[in-house]
N, CA, C and O atoms as a GROMACS GRO file, in nm:
protein
  480
    1UNK      N    1   4.308  10.045  -3.073
    1UNK     CA    2   4.196   9.949  -3.141
    1UNK      C    3   4.078  10.046  -3.152
    1UNK      O    4   4.029  10.130  -3.077
    2UNK      N    5   4.056  10.007  -3.263
    2UNK     CA    6   3.906  10.090  -3.341
    2UNK      C    7   3.792   9.979  -3.320
    2UNK      O    8   3.807   9.858  -3.334
    3UNK      N    9   3.657  10.058  -3.279
    3UNK     CA   10   3.535   9.979  -3.198
    3UNK      C   11   3.468   9.954  -3.381
    3UNK      O   12   3.506   9.997  -3.490
    4UNK      N   13   3.393   9.895  -3.353
    4UNK     CA   14   3.319   9.912  -3.478
    4UNK      C   15   3.192   9.989  -3.451
    4UNK      O   16   3.153   9.968  -3.336
    5UNK      N   17   3.140  10.045  -3.497
    5UNK     CA   18   2.961  10.140  -3.490
    5UNK      C   19   2.882   9.983  -3.410
    5UNK      O   20   2.894   9.868  -3.451
    6UNK      N   21   2.809  10.025  -3.298
    6UNK     CA   22   2.704   9.928  -3.298
    6UNK      C   23   2.620  10.002  -3.301
    6UNK      O   24   2.593  10.110  -3.247
    7UNK      N   25   2.543   9.887  -3.421
    7UNK     CA   26   2.376   9.952  -3.423
    7UNK      C   27   2.221   9.881  -3.338
    7UNK      O   28   2.199   9.762  -3.316
    8UNK      N   29   2.148   9.977  -3.312
    8UNK     CA   30   2.072   9.922  -3.194
    8UNK      C   31   1.961   9.991  -3.262
    8UNK      O   32   1.975  10.065  -3.359
    9UNK      N   33   1.842   9.959  -3.198
    9UNK     CA   34   1.708  10.001  -3.223
    9UNK      C   35   1.612   9.981  -3.107
    9UNK      O   36   1.576   9.877  -3.052
   10UNK      N   37   1.584  10.088  -3.087
   10UNK     CA   38   1.515  10.090  -2.943
   10UNK      C   39   1.333  10.115  -2.985
   10UNK      O   40   1.302  10.171  -3.091
   11UNK      N   41   1.257  10.078  -2.910
   11UNK     CA   42   1.152  10.115  -2.994
   11UNK      C   43   1.031  10.070  -2.837
   11UNK      O   44   1.050   9.968  -2.772
   12UNK      N   45   0.940  10.147  -2.811
   12UNK     CA   46   0.831  10.125  -2.735
   12UNK      C   47   0.731  10.064  -2.775
   12UNK      O   48   0.719  10.069  -2.897
   13UNK      N   49   0.641   9.997  -2.714
   13UNK     CA   50   0.542   9.930  -2.760
   13UNK      C   51   0.422   9.983  -2.802
   13UNK      O   52   0.392   9.994  -2.921
   14UNK      N   53   0.343  10.019  -2.699
   14UNK     CA   54   0.208  10.111  -2.757
   14UNK      C   55   0.260  10.218  -2.786
   14UNK      O   56   0.348  10.285  -2.732
   15UNK      N   57   0.166  10.234  -2.923
   15UNK     CA   58   0.167  10.313  -3.016
   15UNK      C   59   0.268  10.344  -3.109
   15UNK      O   60   0.291  10.442  -3.179
   16UNK      N   61   0.336  10.210  -3.087
   16UNK     CA   62   0.489  10.217  -3.166
   16UNK      C   63   0.535  10.096  -3.239
   16UNK      O   64   0.576  10.097  -3.355
   17UNK      N   65   0.526   9.986  -3.159
   17UNK     CA   66   0.570   9.831  -3.250
   17UNK      C   67   0.413   9.824  -3.261
   17UNK      O   68   0.378   9.818  -3.379
   18UNK      N   69   0.288   9.822  -3.151
   18UNK     CA   70   0.196   9.775  -3.144
   18UNK      C   71   0.104   9.857  -3.247
   18UNK      O   72   0.112   9.978  -3.268
   19UNK      N   73   0.022   9.775  -3.302
   19UNK     CA   74  -0.092   9.848  -3.409
   19UNK      C   75  -0.245   9.854  -3.342
   19UNK      O   76  -0.279   9.788  -3.244
   20UNK      N   77  -0.311   9.925  -3.402
   20UNK     CA   78  -0.455   9.927  -3.338
   20UNK      C   79  -0.535   9.798  -3.267
   20UNK      O   80  -0.622   9.816  -3.182
   21UNK      N   81  -0.488   9.651  -3.319
   21UNK     CA   82  -0.553   9.528  -3.211
   21UNK      C   83  -0.475   9.512  -3.145
   21UNK      O   84  -0.502   9.406  -3.090
   22UNK      N   85  -0.351   9.565  -3.091
   22UNK     CA   86  -0.255   9.592  -2.931
   22UNK      C   87  -0.145   9.443  -3.007
   22UNK      O   88  -0.084   9.376  -2.923
   23UNK      N   89  -0.128   9.404  -3.150
   23UNK     CA   90  -0.041   9.328  -3.178
   23UNK      C   91   0.062   9.396  -3.272
   23UNK      O   92   0.051   9.508  -3.321
   24UNK      N   93   0.190   9.286  -3.293
   24UNK     CA   94   0.273   9.327  -3.372
   24UNK      C   95   0.209   9.244  -3.497
   24UNK      O   96   0.182   9.125  -3.511
   25UNK      N   97   0.192   9.395  -3.608
   25UNK     CA   98   0.216   9.335  -3.720
   25UNK      C   99   0.270   9.227  -3.806
   25UNK      O  100   0.391   9.235  -3.783
   26UNK      N  101   0.258   9.152  -3.871
   26UNK     CA  102   0.363   9.044  -3.956
   26UNK      C  103   0.481   9.183  -4.014
   26UNK      O  104   0.597   9.195  -3.973
   27UNK      N  105   0.414   9.271  -4.114
   27UNK     CA  106   0.480   9.314  -4.142
   27UNK      C  107   0.575   9.408  -4.045
   27UNK      O  108   0.678   9.434  -4.106
   28UNK      N  109   0.575   9.455  -3.937
   28UNK     CA  110   0.642   9.503  -3.884
   28UNK      C  111   0.738   9.390  -3.782
   28UNK      O  112   0.835   9.418  -3.711
   29UNK      N  113   0.675   9.265  -3.801
   29UNK     CA  114   0.788   9.119  -3.746
   29UNK      C  115   0.916   9.153  -3.849
   29UNK      O  116   1.026   9.187  -3.806
   30UNK      N  117   0.880   9.138  -4.010
   30UNK     CA  118   0.939   9.114  -4.094
   30UNK      C  119   1.054   9.214  -4.100
   30UNK      O  120   1.169   9.188  -4.138
   31UNK      N  121   1.001   9.346  -4.052
   31UNK     CA  122   1.140   9.464  -4.081
   31UNK      C  123   1.227   9.464  -3.970
   31UNK      O  124   1.332   9.524  -3.993
   32UNK      N  125   1.212   9.392  -3.802
   32UNK     CA  126   1.257   9.417  -3.692
   32UNK      C  127   1.319   9.223  -3.740
   32UNK      O  128   1.424   9.188  -3.686
   33UNK      N  129   1.274   9.157  -3.803
   33UNK     CA  130   1.363   8.998  -3.806
   33UNK      C  131   1.481   9.042  -3.881
   33UNK      O  132   1.596   9.012  -3.849
   34UNK      N  133   1.448   9.121  -3.992
   34UNK     CA  134   1.625   9.185  -4.098
   34UNK      C  135   1.658   9.274  -4.033
   34UNK      O  136   1.775   9.302  -4.061
   35UNK      N  137   1.617   9.338  -3.955
   35UNK     CA  138   1.742   9.459  -3.873
   35UNK      C  139   1.789   9.324  -3.767
   35UNK      O  140   1.909   9.321  -3.742
   36UNK      N  141   1.727   9.247  -3.723
   36UNK     CA  142   1.815   9.165  -3.651
   36UNK      C  143   1.909   9.068  -3.730
   36UNK      O  144   2.020   9.040  -3.685
   37UNK      N  145   1.883   9.038  -3.798
   37UNK     CA  146   1.983   8.980  -3.939
   37UNK      C  147   2.093   9.070  -3.966
   37UNK      O  148   2.204   9.018  -3.977
   38UNK      N  149   2.085   9.162  -3.974
   38UNK     CA  150   2.161   9.284  -4.009
   38UNK      C  151   2.277   9.322  -3.853
   38UNK      O  152   2.361   9.411  -3.841
   39UNK      N  153   2.244   9.236  -3.773
   39UNK     CA  154   2.274   9.266  -3.640
   39UNK      C  155   2.290   9.422  -3.571
   39UNK      O  156   2.380   9.490  -3.523
   40UNK      N  157   2.143   9.433  -3.597
   40UNK     CA  158   2.104   9.539  -3.527
   40UNK      C  159   2.079   9.485  -3.412
   40UNK      O  160   2.028   9.373  -3.415
   41UNK      N  161   2.109   9.552  -3.270
   41UNK     CA  162   2.090   9.519  -3.101
   41UNK      C  163   1.882   9.534  -3.137
   41UNK      O  164   1.827   9.621  -3.205
   42UNK      N  165   1.840   9.459  -3.089
   42UNK     CA  166   1.711   9.529  -3.074
   42UNK      C  167   1.683   9.524  -2.893
   42UNK      O  168   1.718   9.439  -2.811
   43UNK      N  169   1.612   9.645  -2.876
   43UNK     CA  170   1.552   9.652  -2.768
   43UNK      C  171   1.433   9.701  -2.754
   43UNK      O  172   1.401   9.799  -2.822
   44UNK      N  173   1.325   9.633  -2.642
   44UNK     CA  174   1.214   9.695  -2.661
   44UNK      C  175   1.205   9.830  -2.512
   44UNK      O  176   1.303   9.846  -2.439
   45UNK      N  177   1.132   9.877  -2.501
   45UNK     CA  178   1.114   9.946  -2.382
   45UNK      C  179   0.983   9.989  -2.361
   45UNK      O  180   0.914  10.020  -2.459
   46UNK      N  181   0.937   9.996  -2.243
   46UNK     CA  182   0.770   9.999  -2.204
   46UNK      C  183   0.748  10.038  -2.062
   46UNK      O  184   0.822   9.992  -1.975
   47UNK      N  185   0.645  10.123  -2.030
   47UNK     CA  186   0.585  10.129  -1.940
   47UNK      C  187   0.546   9.989  -1.871
   47UNK      O  188   0.550   9.984  -1.748
   48UNK      N  189   0.509   9.874  -1.945
   48UNK     CA  190   0.436   9.767  -1.874
   48UNK      C  191   0.551   9.679  -1.772
   48UNK      O  192   0.667   9.695  -1.731
   49UNK      N  193   0.463   9.598  -1.762
   49UNK     CA  194   0.522   9.539  -1.642
   49UNK      C  195   0.586   9.438  -1.734
   49UNK      O  196   0.541   9.441  -1.848
   50UNK      N  197   0.692   9.340  -1.709
   50UNK     CA  198   0.759   9.280  -1.762
   50UNK      C  199   0.668   9.137  -1.822
   50UNK      O  200   0.659   9.075  -1.928
   51UNK      N  201   0.612   9.130  -1.688
   51UNK     CA  202   0.526   8.960  -1.719
   51UNK      C  203   0.427   9.018  -1.823
   51UNK      O  204   0.372   8.920  -1.874
   52UNK      N  205   0.368   9.159  -1.888
   52UNK     CA  206   0.274   9.181  -1.982
   52UNK      C  207   0.375   9.207  -2.118
   52UNK      O  208   0.325   9.203  -2.231
   53UNK      N  209   0.471   9.226  -2.106
   53UNK     CA  210   0.574   9.237  -2.238
   53UNK      C  211   0.608   9.125  -2.322
   53UNK      O  212   0.586   9.097  -2.440
   54UNK      N  213   0.677   9.059  -2.211
   54UNK     CA  214   0.754   8.949  -2.250
   54UNK      C  215   0.691   8.852  -2.353
   54UNK      O  216   0.750   8.800  -2.448
   55UNK      N  217   0.509   8.829  -2.304
   55UNK     CA  218   0.488   8.718  -2.431
   55UNK      C  219   0.477   8.810  -2.573
   55UNK      O  220   0.486   8.763  -2.687
   56UNK      N  221   0.454   8.954  -2.540
   56UNK     CA  222   0.435   9.016  -2.659
   56UNK      C  223   0.544   9.038  -2.751
   56UNK      O  224   0.519   9.032  -2.872
   57UNK      N  225   0.685   9.067  -2.705
   57UNK     CA  226   0.837   9.038  -2.773
   57UNK      C  227   0.864   8.919  -2.809
   57UNK      O  228   0.947   8.898  -2.898
   58UNK      N  229   0.803   8.826  -2.750
   58UNK     CA  230   0.875   8.680  -2.770
   58UNK      C  231   0.769   8.650  -2.925
   58UNK      O  232   0.766   8.533  -2.963
   59UNK      N  233   0.694   8.747  -3.001
   59UNK     CA  234   0.627   8.658  -3.085
   59UNK      C  235   0.698   8.724  -3.244
   59UNK      O  236   0.660   8.706  -3.360
   60UNK      N  237   0.835   8.820  -3.178
   60UNK     CA  238   0.875   8.848  -3.305
   60UNK      C  239   0.995   8.737  -3.352
   60UNK      O  240   1.055   8.775  -3.452
   61UNK      N  241   1.033   8.627  -3.304
   61UNK     CA  242   1.062   8.463  -3.260
   61UNK      C  243   1.246   8.512  -3.258
   61UNK      O  244   1.325   8.427  -3.296
   62UNK      N  245   1.289   8.621  -3.222
   62UNK     CA  246   1.409   8.608  -3.216
   62UNK      C  247   1.471   8.706  -3.049
   62UNK      O  248   1.386   8.756  -2.976
   63UNK      N  249   1.612   8.717  -3.016
   63UNK     CA  250   1.638   8.758  -2.897
   63UNK      C  251   1.607   8.923  -2.888
   63UNK      O  252   1.650   9.006  -2.969
   64UNK      N  253   1.530   8.948  -2.782
   64UNK     CA  254   1.573   9.097  -2.744
   64UNK      C  255   1.565   9.113  -2.576
   64UNK      O  256   1.529   9.043  -2.481
   65UNK      N  257   1.619   9.241  -2.596
   65UNK     CA  258   1.673   9.312  -2.415
   65UNK      C  259   1.514   9.366  -2.433
   65UNK      O  260   1.452   9.403  -2.533
   66UNK      N  261   1.482   9.357  -2.315
   66UNK     CA  262   1.319   9.430  -2.225
   66UNK      C  263   1.372   9.500  -2.129
   66UNK      O  264   1.455   9.466  -2.045
   67UNK      N  265   1.294   9.649  -2.156
   67UNK     CA  266   1.325   9.760  -2.062
   67UNK      C  267   1.199   9.774  -2.011
   67UNK      O  268   1.116   9.797  -2.098
   68UNK      N  269   1.144   9.766  -1.868
   68UNK     CA  270   1.012   9.779  -1.834
   68UNK      C  271   0.996   9.820  -1.725
   68UNK      O  272   1.088   9.821  -1.643
   69UNK      N  273   0.863   9.868  -1.699
   69UNK     CA  274   0.812   9.930  -1.553
   69UNK      C  275   0.875  10.089  -1.541
   69UNK      O  276   0.893  10.152  -1.437
   70UNK      N  277   0.909  10.141  -1.713
   70UNK     CA  278   0.967  10.285  -1.709
   70UNK      C  279   1.122  10.278  -1.650
   70UNK      O  280   1.178  10.345  -1.563
   71UNK      N  281   1.163  10.182  -1.724
   71UNK     CA  282   1.324  10.154  -1.685
   71UNK      C  283   1.336  10.090  -1.556
   71UNK      O  284   1.451  10.049  -1.536
   72UNK      N  285   1.248  10.068  -1.457
   72UNK     CA  286   1.267  10.024  -1.338
   72UNK      C  287   1.325   9.867  -1.333
   72UNK      O  288   1.378   9.824  -1.230
   73UNK      N  289   1.314   9.801  -1.433
   73UNK     CA  290   1.381   9.642  -1.469
   73UNK      C  291   1.426   9.636  -1.616
   73UNK      O  292   1.362   9.687  -1.708
   74UNK      N  293   1.540   9.569  -1.631
   74UNK     CA  294   1.573   9.501  -1.740
   74UNK      C  295   1.624   9.377  -1.757
   74UNK      O  296   1.719   9.331  -1.693
   75UNK      N  297   1.534   9.295  -1.881
   75UNK     CA  298   1.601   9.195  -1.894
   75UNK      C  299   1.673   9.148  -2.022
   75UNK      O  300   1.646   9.186  -2.137
   76UNK      N  301   1.748   9.082  -1.995
   76UNK     CA  302   1.859   8.978  -2.117
   76UNK      C  303   1.715   8.943  -2.177
   76UNK      O  304   1.605   8.949  -2.121
   77UNK      N  305   1.751   8.904  -2.318
   77UNK     CA  306   1.703   8.803  -2.417
   77UNK      C  307   1.639   8.677  -2.375
   77UNK      O  308   1.537   8.626  -2.421
   78UNK      N  309   1.757   8.613  -2.229
   78UNK     CA  310   1.693   8.501  -2.217
   78UNK      C  311   1.609   8.462  -2.099
   78UNK      O  312   1.601   8.352  -2.043
   79UNK      N  313   1.521   8.628  -2.062
   79UNK     CA  314   1.476   8.617  -1.959
   79UNK      C  315   1.540   8.683  -1.798
   79UNK      O  316   1.470   8.701  -1.698
   80UNK      N  317   1.649   8.702  -1.804
   80UNK     CA  318   1.763   8.726  -1.725
   80UNK      C  319   1.743   8.872  -1.670
   80UNK      O  320   1.757   8.978  -1.731
   81UNK      N  321   1.695   8.845  -1.497
   81UNK     CA  322   1.708   8.992  -1.476
   81UNK      C  323   1.859   9.062  -1.464
   81UNK      O  324   1.963   9.021  -1.413
   82UNK      N  325   1.824   9.192  -1.539
   82UNK     CA  326   2.013   9.213  -1.540
   82UNK      C  327   2.013   9.351  -1.486
   82UNK      O  328   2.121   9.410  -1.480
   83UNK      N  329   1.877   9.426  -1.434
   83UNK     CA  330   1.927   9.561  -1.358
   83UNK      C  331   1.752   9.554  -1.309
   83UNK      O  332   1.663   9.505  -1.378
   84UNK      N  333   1.735   9.622  -1.163
   84UNK     CA  334   1.638   9.658  -1.119
   84UNK      C  335   1.629   9.764  -0.997
   84UNK      O  336   1.719   9.780  -0.914
   85UNK      N  337   1.537   9.817  -0.999
   85UNK     CA  338   1.521   9.903  -0.886
   85UNK      C  339   1.392   9.942  -0.831
   85UNK      O  340   1.299   9.970  -0.907
   86UNK      N  341   1.380   9.947  -0.708
   86UNK     CA  342   1.283   9.942  -0.635
   86UNK      C  343   1.249  10.076  -0.564
   86UNK      O  344   1.347  10.122  -0.507
   87UNK      N  345   1.155  10.138  -0.554
   87UNK     CA  346   1.066  10.239  -0.469
   87UNK      C  347   1.085  10.185  -0.316
   87UNK      O  348   1.032  10.075  -0.300
   88UNK      N  349   1.142  10.234  -0.213
   88UNK     CA  350   1.141  10.197  -0.071
   88UNK      C  351   0.995  10.158  -0.016
   88UNK      O  352   0.910  10.204  -0.091
   89UNK      N  353   0.962  10.116   0.047
   89UNK     CA  354   0.826  10.058   0.100
   89UNK      C  355   0.772  10.190   0.189
   89UNK      O  356   0.649  10.198   0.200
   90UNK      N  357   0.847  10.286   0.248
   90UNK     CA  358   0.768  10.385   0.289
   90UNK      C  359   0.714  10.507   0.169
   90UNK      O  360   0.627  10.593   0.182
   91UNK      N  361   0.771  10.487   0.094
   91UNK     CA  362   0.749  10.597  -0.026
   91UNK      C  363   0.609  10.572  -0.110
   91UNK      O  364   0.526  10.650  -0.157
   92UNK      N  365   0.618  10.440  -0.108
   92UNK     CA  366   0.501  10.332  -0.195
   92UNK      C  367   0.357  10.353  -0.109
   92UNK      O  368   0.246  10.367  -0.161
   93UNK      N  369   0.387  10.352   0.032
   93UNK     CA  370   0.277  10.367   0.160
   93UNK      C  371   0.242  10.481   0.145
   93UNK      O  372   0.119  10.494   0.149
   94UNK      N  373   0.324  10.614   0.122
   94UNK     CA  374   0.280  10.723   0.155
   94UNK      C  375   0.160  10.795   0.032
   94UNK      O  376   0.063  10.870   0.040
   95UNK      N  377   0.254  10.701  -0.114
   95UNK     CA  378   0.199  10.770  -0.217
   95UNK      C  379   0.052  10.656  -0.191
   95UNK      O  380  -0.042  10.719  -0.144
   96UNK      N  381   0.030  10.552  -0.207
   96UNK     CA  382  -0.113  10.480  -0.154
   96UNK      C  383  -0.209  10.562  -0.016
   96UNK      O  384  -0.332  10.558  -0.006
   97UNK      N  385  -0.151  10.606   0.043
   97UNK     CA  386  -0.230  10.685   0.133
   97UNK      C  387  -0.263  10.828   0.099
   97UNK      O  388  -0.309  10.911   0.178
   98UNK      N  389  -0.236  10.845  -0.021
   98UNK     CA  390  -0.274  11.000  -0.066
   98UNK      C  391  -0.422  10.960  -0.163
   98UNK      O  392  -0.462  10.875  -0.242
   99UNK      N  393  -0.479  11.115  -0.078
   99UNK     CA  394  -0.654  11.120  -0.163
   99UNK      C  395  -0.628  11.115  -0.285
   99UNK      O  396  -0.618  11.220  -0.348
  100UNK      N  397  -0.608  10.974  -0.353
  100UNK     CA  398  -0.638  11.001  -0.536
  100UNK      C  399  -0.785  10.999  -0.586
  100UNK      O  400  -0.879  10.929  -0.548
  101UNK      N  401  -0.782  11.121  -0.706
  101UNK     CA  402  -0.928  11.069  -0.741
  101UNK      C  403  -0.968  10.951  -0.815
  101UNK      O  404  -0.900  10.904  -0.906
  102UNK      N  405  -1.101  10.894  -0.767
  102UNK     CA  406  -1.135  10.766  -0.843
  102UNK      C  407  -1.115  10.789  -0.953
  102UNK      O  408  -1.106  10.674  -0.994
  103UNK      N  409  -1.097  10.866  -1.059
  103UNK     CA  410  -1.094  10.860  -1.212
  103UNK      C  411  -0.937  10.875  -1.246
  103UNK      O  412  -0.927  10.926  -1.358
  104UNK      N  413  -0.822  10.850  -1.192
  104UNK     CA  414  -0.705  10.826  -1.221
  104UNK      C  415  -0.699  10.663  -1.178
  104UNK      O  416  -0.796  10.615  -1.118
  105UNK      N  417  -0.622  10.609  -1.199
  105UNK     CA  418  -0.576  10.473  -1.232
  105UNK      C  419  -0.425  10.458  -1.140
  105UNK      O  420  -0.314  10.477  -1.190
  106UNK      N  421  -0.449  10.422  -1.006
  106UNK     CA  422  -0.325  10.347  -0.971
  106UNK      C  423  -0.266  10.226  -1.000
  106UNK      O  424  -0.344  10.132  -1.016
  107UNK      N  425  -0.121  10.198  -1.012
  107UNK     CA  426  -0.060  10.069  -1.047
  107UNK      C  427   0.054  10.051  -0.993
  107UNK      O  428   0.145  10.134  -0.997
  108UNK      N  429   0.061   9.946  -0.939
  108UNK     CA  430   0.154   9.894  -0.830
  108UNK      C  431   0.215   9.762  -0.922
  108UNK      O  432   0.145   9.668  -0.960
  109UNK      N  433   0.374   9.778  -0.952
  109UNK     CA  434   0.441   9.678  -1.031
  109UNK      C  435   0.496   9.608  -0.882
  109UNK      O  436   0.517   9.687  -0.790
  110UNK      N  437   0.520   9.457  -0.857
  110UNK     CA  438   0.620   9.390  -0.786
  110UNK      C  439   0.675   9.280  -0.933
  110UNK      O  440   0.649   9.274  -1.054
  111UNK      N  441   0.758   9.212  -0.840
  111UNK     CA  442   0.836   9.128  -0.971
  111UNK      C  443   0.724   9.010  -0.982
  111UNK      O  444   0.758   8.925  -1.064
  112UNK      N  445   0.632   8.992  -0.935
  112UNK     CA  446   0.522   8.870  -1.038
  112UNK      C  447   0.415   8.890  -1.028
  112UNK      O  448   0.337   8.796  -1.013
  113UNK      N  449   0.376   9.001  -1.031
  113UNK     CA  450   0.228   9.048  -1.017
  113UNK      C  451   0.238   9.196  -1.034
  113UNK      O  452   0.336   9.258  -0.989
  114UNK      N  453   0.149   9.251  -1.091
  114UNK     CA  454   0.070   9.396  -1.120
  114UNK      C  455  -0.056   9.407  -0.994
  114UNK      O  456  -0.103   9.302  -0.951
  115UNK      N  457  -0.090   9.502  -0.956
  115UNK     CA  458  -0.206   9.568  -0.924
  115UNK      C  459  -0.228   9.711  -0.919
  115UNK      O  460  -0.145   9.800  -0.901
  116UNK      N  461  -0.420   9.724  -0.945
  116UNK     CA  462  -0.413   9.838  -1.000
  116UNK      C  463  -0.564   9.848  -0.904
  116UNK      O  464  -0.616   9.763  -0.831
  117UNK      N  465  -0.598   9.960  -0.930
  117UNK     CA  466  -0.684  10.028  -0.844
  117UNK      C  467  -0.879   9.991  -0.899
  117UNK      O  468  -0.989  10.004  -0.845
  118UNK      N  469  -0.816   9.933  -1.056
  118UNK     CA  470  -0.959   9.936  -1.158
  118UNK      C  471  -0.958   9.804  -1.221
  118UNK      O  472  -0.862   9.727  -1.206
  119UNK      N  473  -1.044   9.780  -1.278
  119UNK     CA  474  -1.085   9.643  -1.302
  119UNK      C  475  -1.114   9.618  -1.439
  119UNK      O  476  -1.234   9.610  -1.466
  120UNK      N  477  -1.017   9.602  -1.550
  120UNK     CA  478  -0.994   9.571  -1.671
  120UNK      C  479  -1.075   9.444  -1.731
  120UNK      O  480  -1.057   9.409  -1.847
   0.00000   0.00000   0.00000
């Protein structure tokens, strides 16, 4: 059996899909809609937390796989968690106990929240 070629587009958000206003432009949306109509599998991969990324990709208006938290979470187009991996709590605790300079931003992703040492 000969398998047809799978057509896939994978894109980051920041500095790639998002414009200087941190939004997906109408032109980019139209290009991605056309690719979707041509049966490309669209995947967005980002370091962002899935709760931050989901509302952004929903503006495209068609199903997208979402890889978030630098690969630690993968969600299907129906928002079902397909894959996840977590650091064990002792590793997280050891990082949080480090003497991290104040000008470094520390971010801790949890399933339904994310925490940081900076106010934004």
